[in-house]
C-alpha positions as CSV (number, residue, x, y, z in Angstrom):
1,M,92.9,254.7,117.9
2,E,94.7,256.1,121.0
3,N,94.9,252.8,122.8
4,T,96.3,251.1,119.7
5,L,98.9,253.9,119.2
6,R,99.9,253.6,122.9
7,K,100.2,249.8,122.6
8,E,102.3,250.1,119.5
9,L,104.5,252.7,121.1
10,H,104.9,250.5,124.2
11,D,105.8,247.5,122.0
12,L,108.5,249.6,120.2
13,I,109.9,250.8,123.5
14,D,110.1,247.3,124.8
15,K,112.2,246.2,121.8
16,F,114.3,249.4,121.4
17,P,118.0,249.1,122.4
18,D,118.8,250.9,125.6
19,D,121.4,253.2,124.1
20,K,119.0,254.4,121.4
21,L,116.2,254.7,123.9
22,Q,118.3,257.0,125.9
23,E,118.9,259.2,122.9
24,V,115.2,259.4,122.2
25,F,114.5,260.1,125.8
26,D,117.1,262.9,125.9
27,L,115.6,264.4,122.8
28,L,112.1,264.3,124.2
29,Q,113.3,266.0,127.4
30,D,114.3,269.1,125.5
31,D,111.2,271.3,125.3
32,E,112.9,273.6,122.8
33,Y,111.7,272.0,119.6
34,S,112.1,274.3,116.6
35,D,109.1,275.2,114.5
36,G,110.7,273.1,111.7
37,M,111.1,270.1,114.0
38,K,107.4,270.4,115.1
39,R,106.3,270.7,111.5
40,M,108.4,267.6,110.5
41,L,106.9,265.6,113.3
42,D,103.4,266.7,112.5
43,E,103.9,265.7,108.8
44,E,105.3,262.3,109.7
45,Y,102.4,261.6,112.0
46,E,99.8,262.7,109.4
47,D,101.6,260.5,106.8
48,Y,101.4,257.6,109.3
49,E,97.7,258.2,109.9
50,R,97.0,258.4,106.2
51,T,99.0,255.3,105.0
52,G,99.4,253.2,108.2
53,E,103.0,252.7,107.2
54,A,105.8,253.2,109.8
55,V,109.4,254.1,109.2
56,S,111.9,251.2,109.5
57,K,114.2,251.1,112.5
58,E,117.2,251.8,110.2
59,E,115.4,254.9,108.9
60,V,114.6,256.1,112.5
61,D,118.2,255.6,113.5
62,K,119.3,257.8,110.5
63,I,116.7,260.5,111.4
64,I,117.7,260.6,115.0
65,Q,121.3,260.8,114.2
66,A,120.7,263.6,111.8
67,I,118.7,265.5,114.4
68,L,121.3,264.9,117.1
69,T,124.1,266.0,114.7
70,K,122.2,269.1,113.8
71,N,121.4,270.0,117.4
72,N,125.0,269.6,118.4
73,A,126.4,271.7,115.6
């Protein structure tokens, strides 16, 4: 499972636009995740493991933008 997940993540990174990749990188560099953020990420991952369905790029963009907007408020 881990190798498959790593490959999928690498494939996504290879296809991700540089500007969006920078936003995700910046977000990941911040070690100050709130408990709510951690809980949301855990829930999303558990849902992915259960259903095998991933979120669309458009939905990811919306989620990232909402997080960035919230963190900058």
